[in-house]
Backbone as CSV, one residue per row, in Angstrom:
resi,resn,N_x,N_y,N_z,CA_x,CA_y,CA_z,C_x,C_y,C_z
1,MET,-26.590,53.290,67.979,-25.671,53.076,66.890,-24.870,51.809,67.070
2,SER,-24.606,51.560,68.322,-23.792,50.399,68.534,-24.493,49.147,68.049
3,GLN,-25.849,49.157,68.166,-26.556,48.005,67.628,-26.466,47.982,66.126
4,LYS,-26.610,49.170,65.544,-26.486,49.251,64.100,-25.087,48.876,63.672
5,ALA,-24.100,49.380,64.403,-22.723,49.062,64.072,-22.477,47.580,64.276
6,GLY,-23.061,47.034,65.325,-22.899,45.628,65.569,-23.573,44.791,64.505
7,LEU,-24.701,45.238,63.976,-25.391,44.537,62.919,-24.656,44.685,61.602
8,ARG,-24.155,45.859,61.417,-23.459,46.108,60.139,-22.122,45.395,60.104
9,SER,-21.452,45.276,61.157,-20.139,44.665,61.179,-20.177,43.225,60.683
10,PRO,-21.088,42.352,61.149,-21.145,41.006,60.590,-21.575,41.030,59.129
11,GLU,-22.449,41.953,58.768,-22.860,42.059,57.368,-21.681,42.444,56.499
12,ARG,-20.870,43.361,57.005,-19.677,43.757,56.246,-18.715,42.583,56.124
13,LYS,-18.597,41.806,57.146,-17.708,40.637,57.087,-18.228,39.667,56.042
14,ARG,-19.524,39.452,56.020,-20.086,38.596,54.992,-19.906,39.216,53.631
15,SER,-20.074,40.464,53.522,-19.906,41.167,52.262,-18.483,41.029,51.774
16,MET,-17.555,41.227,52.626,-16.151,41.121,52.235,-15.828,39.681,51.874
17,SER,-16.305,38.762,52.680,-16.045,37.364,52.349,-16.771,36.993,51.071
18,ASP,-17.959,37.530,50.869,-18.670,37.302,49.604,-17.894,37.880,48.447
19,GLU,-17.292,39.039,48.633,-16.489,39.661,47.576,-15.271,38.787,47.264
20,VAL,-14.642,38.256,48.290,-13.469,37.390,48.102,-13.902,36.125,47.360
21,VAL,-15.016,35.547,47.772,-15.532,34.355,47.100,-15.910,34.706,45.673
22,ASN,-16.579,35.825,45.483,-16.961,36.246,44.142,-15.732,36.495,43.275
23,LYS,-14.701,37.116,43.849,-13.465,37.355,43.091,-12.772,36.032,42.768
24,SER,-12.744,35.145,43.757,-12.127,33.835,43.539,-12.910,33.059,42.485
25,THR,-14.233,33.129,42.587,-15.076,32.440,41.616,-14.879,33.043,40.237
26,ALA,-14.844,34.357,40.162,-14.654,35.030,38.880,-13.276,34.698,38.303
27,THR,-12.270,34.679,39.168,-10.914,34.348,38.722,-10.856,32.910,38.232
28,ALA,-11.471,31.995,38.980,-11.490,30.587,38.575,-12.276,30.411,37.285
29,LEU,-13.393,31.125,37.188,-14.211,31.060,35.971,-13.426,31.587,34.771
30,LEU,-12.746,32.712,34.958,-11.944,33.287,33.874,-10.784,32.357,33.521
31,ALA,-10.102,31.807,34.521,-8.993,30.880,34.256,-9.506,29.633,33.539
32,GLY,-10.660,29.128,33.987,-11.248,27.952,33.327,-11.645,28.248,31.894
33,ALA,-12.195,29.440,31.683,-12.583,29.824,30.324,-11.357,29.936,29.426
34,LEU,-10.298,30.553,29.941,-9.064,30.677,29.148,-8.450,29.307,28.880
35,LEU,-8.436,28.472,29.904,-7.903,27.117,29.725,-8.750,26.338,28.723
36,GLY,-10.061,26.438,28.842,-10.966,25.767,27.905,-10.775,26.271,26.485
37,ALA,-10.601,27.573,26.337,-10.384,28.144,24.998,-9.071,27.640,24.412
38,GLY,-8.034,27.558,25.250,-6.747,27.038,24.764,-6.845,25.590,24.340
39,ILE,-7.525,24.786,25.152,-7.710,23.372,24.799,-8.549,23.239,23.544
40,ALA,-9.581,24.074,23.444,-10.435,24.033,22.251,-9.625,24.357,21.007
41,LEU,-8.728,25.340,21.128,-7.888,25.665,19.965,-6.964,24.513,19.602
42,LEU,-6.463,23.818,20.612,-5.571,22.692,20.344,-6.305,21.524,19.687
43,PHE,-7.530,21.267,20.097,-8.257,20.099,19.617,-9.332,20.428,18.591
44,ALA,-9.505,21.673,18.276,-10.563,22.043,17.327,-10.192,21.543,15.933
45,PRO,-11.185,21.225,15.125,-10.888,20.818,13.749,-10.204,21.968,13.012
46,GLN,-9.384,21.593,12.069,-8.661,22.618,11.327,-9.567,23.256,10.278
47,SER,-9.069,24.291,9.676,-9.873,25.015,8.692,-10.127,24.141,7.465
48,GLY,-11.187,24.471,6.742,-11.527,23.723,5.532,-10.418,23.774,4.504
49,ARG,-9.780,24.921,4.363,-8.686,25.073,3.404,-7.545,24.122,3.751
50,LYS,-7.178,24.088,5.035,-6.087,23.212,5.449,-6.485,21.744,5.275
51,THR,-7.719,21.410,5.615,-8.195,20.032,5.458,-8.165,19.619,3.999
52,ARG,-8.649,20.486,3.112,-8.623,20.165,1.676,-7.194,20.001,1.177
53,ARG,-6.288,20.853,1.665,-4.883,20.756,1.252,-4.290,19.428,1.715
54,GLU,-4.585,19.024,2.968,-4.072,17.749,3.475,-4.678,16.569,2.719
55,ILE,-5.962,16.662,2.394,-6.602,15.596,1.609,-5.958,15.508,0.234
56,ARG,-5.699,16.659,-0.384,-5.064,16.677,-1.708,-3.660,16.071,-1.644
57,HIS,-2.889,16.444,-0.605,-1.537,15.879,-0.453,-1.601,14.380,-0.200
58,PHE,-2.555,13.961,0.626,-2.716,12.535,0.900,-3.088,11.789,-0.381
59,ALA,-4.014,12.363,-1.146,-4.427,11.737,-2.407,-3.249,11.667,-3.378
60,GLU,-2.426,12.710,-3.420,-1.252,12.694,-4.295,-0.271,11.607,-3.864
61,LYS,-0.048,11.472,-2.543,0.853,10.435,-2.048,0.327,9.053,-2.387
62,VAL,-0.974,8.856,-2.182,-1.572,7.557,-2.511,-1.473,7.302,-4.007
63,GLY,-1.744,8.346,-4.804,-1.646,8.207,-6.264,-0.230,7.875,-6.698
64,ASN,0.745,8.526,-6.098,2.148,8.246,-6.437,2.535,6.821,-6.052
65,LYS,2.074,6.379,-4.873,2.379,5.005,-4.457,1.686,3.999,-5.366
66,ALA,0.465,4.313,-5.771,-0.257,3.412,-6.674,0.448,3.354,-8.025
67,GLU,0.915,4.491,-8.521,1.629,4.520,-9.806,2.935,3.733,-9.696
68,ALA,3.656,3.894,-8.573,4.903,3.149,-8.375,4.618,1.642,-8.325
69,ALA,3.547,1.257,-7.637,3.181,-0.167,-7.564,2.796,-0.685,-8.944
70,ARG,2.070,0.140,-9.733,1.676,-0.261,-11.083,2.913,-0.453,-11.962
71,LEU,3.864,0.476,-11.879,5.091,0.357,-12.676,5.898,-0.879,-12.257
72,GLU,5.976,-1.123,-10.951,6.707,-2.297,-10.470,6.037,-3.576,-10.961
73,LEU,4.717,-3.615,-10.886,3.976,-4.779,-11.371,4.176,-4.955,-12.869
74,GLN,4.135,-3.837,-13.609,4.330,-3.901,-15.056,5.709,-4.463,-15.384
75,HIS,6.735,-3.982,-14.676,8.091,-4.488,-14.927,8.194,-5.971,-14.567
76,SER,7.552,-6.355,-13.481,7.582,-7.767,-13.088,6.921,-8.637,-14.152
77,VAL,5.771,-8.198,-14.636,5.063,-8.959,-15.675,5.903,-9.023,-16.948
78,GLU,6.510,-7.887,-17.319,7.365,-7.878,-18.514,8.540,-8.842,-18.350
79,ASN,9.127,-8.871,-17.162,10.237,-9.807,-16.909,9.767,-11.257,-16.987
80,ILE,8.612,-11.538,-16.412,8.067,-12.905,-16.470,7.795,-13.301,-17.909
81,ILE,7.193,-12.398,-18.673,6.902,-12.683,-20.087,8.199,-12.892,-20.855
82,GLY,9.192,-12.034,-20.602,10.487,-12.178,-21.277,11.149,-13.505,-20.949
83,ASP,11.115,-13.885,-19.678,11.695,-15.171,-19.271,10.948,-16.335,-19.922
84,ALA,9.621,-16.254,-19.956,8.821,-17.324,-20.566,9.111,-17.432,-22.059
85,GLU,9.210,-16.276,-22.739,9.529,-16.299,-24.178,10.892,-16.933,-24.413
86,GLU,11.862,-16.571,-23.579,13.211,-17.121,-23.726,13.205,-18.633,-23.517
87,LYS,12.483,-19.085,-22.488,12.414,-20.523,-22.230,11.680,-21.246,-23.359
88,LEU,10.633,-20.623,-23.875,9.923,-21.236,-25.002,10.820,-21.333,-26.231
89,ARG,11.555,-20.248,-26.500,12.479,-20.284,-27.648,13.538,-21.354,-27.442
90,ASP,14.114,-21.392,-26.235,15.122,-22.413,-25.936,14.520,-23.813,-26.033
91,GLY,13.305,-23.963,-25.465,12.636,-25.263,-25.539,12.305,-25.646,-26.961
92,LEU,11.850,-24.688,-27.732,11.526,-24.954,-29.135,12.783,-25.313,-29.910
93,ALA,13.851,-24.544,-29.677,15.109,-24.843,-30.364,15.614,-26.227,-29.941
94,GLY,15.542,-26.518,-28.656,15.979,-27.841,-28.184,15.090,-28.940,-28.751
95,GLY,13.777,-28.670,-28.799,12.847,-29.645,-29.370,13.117,-29.862,-30.845
96,MET,13.428,-28.778,-31.554,13.726,-28.920,-32.994,15.010,-29.704,-33.191
97,ASP,16.026,-29.420,-32.370,17.277,-30.184,-32.463,17.021,-31.661,-32.175
98,TRP,16.235,-31.961,-31.130,15.920,-33.335,-30.783,15.161,-34.012,-31.923
99,THR,14.172,-33.261,-32.472,13.379,-33.805,-33.581,14.256,-34.063,-34.799
100,ASP,15.128,-33.106,-35.100,16.040,-33.292,-36.244,16.916,-34.522,-36.033
101,GLY,17.411,-34.710,-34.818,18.224,-35.893,-34.509,17.415,-37.178,-34.668
102,LYS,16.178,-37.178,-34.217,15.328,-38.369,-34.331,14.965,-38.644,-35.793
103,ILE,14.738,-37.582,-36.563,14.460,-37.774,-37.994,15.667,-38.408,-38.680
104,ALA,16.856,-37.952,-38.351,18.079,-38.525,-38.930,18.215,-39.996,-38.520
105,ASP,17.903,-40.287,-37.247,17.954,-41.686,-36.783,16.941,-42.538,-37.549
106,LEU,15.733,-42.025,-37.739,14.707,-42.765,-38.479,15.134,-42.991,-39.931
107,ARG,15.725,-41.991,-40.548,16.184,-42.150,-41.951,17.254,-43.241,-42.040
108,ARG,18.165,-43.219,-41.081,19.196,-44.261,-41.080,18.569,-45.642,-40.868
109,ALA,17.601,-45.689,-39.950,16.937,-46.987,-39.711,16.172,-47.429,-40.945
110,LEU,15.489,-46.495,-41.616,14.755,-46.837,-42.851,15.715,-47.293,-43.944
111,ASP,16.846,-46.610,-44.060,17.831,-47.036,-45.064,18.339,-48.450,-44.759
112,THR,18.568,-48.717,-43.495,19.015,-50.052,-43.109,17.943,-51.087,-43.430
113,VAL,16.683,-50.791,-43.140,15.578,-51.726,-43.425,15.441,-51.897,-44.933
114,ARG,15.548,-50.826,-45.714,15.443,-50.924,-47.175,16.555,-51.825,-47.724
115,LYS,17.741,-51.592,-47.229,18.865,-52.407,-47.699,18.651,-53.865,-47.320
116,SER,18.172,-54.095,-46.132,17.926,-55.474,-45.690,16.834,-56.113,-46.546
117,ILE,15.741,-55.367,-46.808,14.656,-55.901,-47.640,15.162,-56.132,-49.065
118,ALA,15.945,-55.177,-49.591,16.489,-55.352,-50.948,17.395,-56.583,-51.008
119,GLY,18.160,-56.813,-49.965,19.011,-58.013,-49.931,18.178,-59.278,-49.880
120,GLU,17.137,-59.290,-49.134,16.271,-60.454,-49.043,15.564,-60.680,-50.380
121,ILE,15.127,-59.607,-51.029,14.476,-59.745,-52.355,15.473,-60.342,-53.345
122,GLU,16.692,-59.911,-53.355,17.691,-60.451,-54.250,17.944,-61.931,-53.969
123,LYS,17.951,-62.314,-52.722,18.147,-63.721,-52.372,16.991,-64.551,-52.913
124,ILE,15.777,-64.015,-52.758,14.625,-64.769,-53.242,14.653,-64.858,-54.757
125,GLN,14.994,-63.780,-55.415,14.996,-63.794,-56.883,16.152,-64.659,-57.410
126,SER,17.208,-64.694,-56.733,18.328,-65.507,-57.221,18.130,-66.975,-56.870
127,SER,17.286,-67.284,-56.051,17.106,-68.707,-55.746,16.280,-69.353,-56.743
């Protein structure tokens, strides 16, 4: 028996150490699996419903920003057009005033030339 006991004793030691290794391995495997599952949950893609909702919200935000930019551009263009119309009206009014002044100057010059020509004609006829 002592030989059997002696043979069994090292086998039992290996068995116990194998059990400890197996338990440690199982514990490490279970801990790794739990850790992996937790990481997977943290980094896994979100549900389709949530993704569609985020896409819809993103599209709404982009649409709102685009509408705000369009309105701002429209107001800017309207202001530019308004300023241009005002300058054209002012320029036209100033041009008309200038033209009216030049027409009056030309009429005065023509009257002066007519009077001068009429005076010269009278001198010739009276001579």
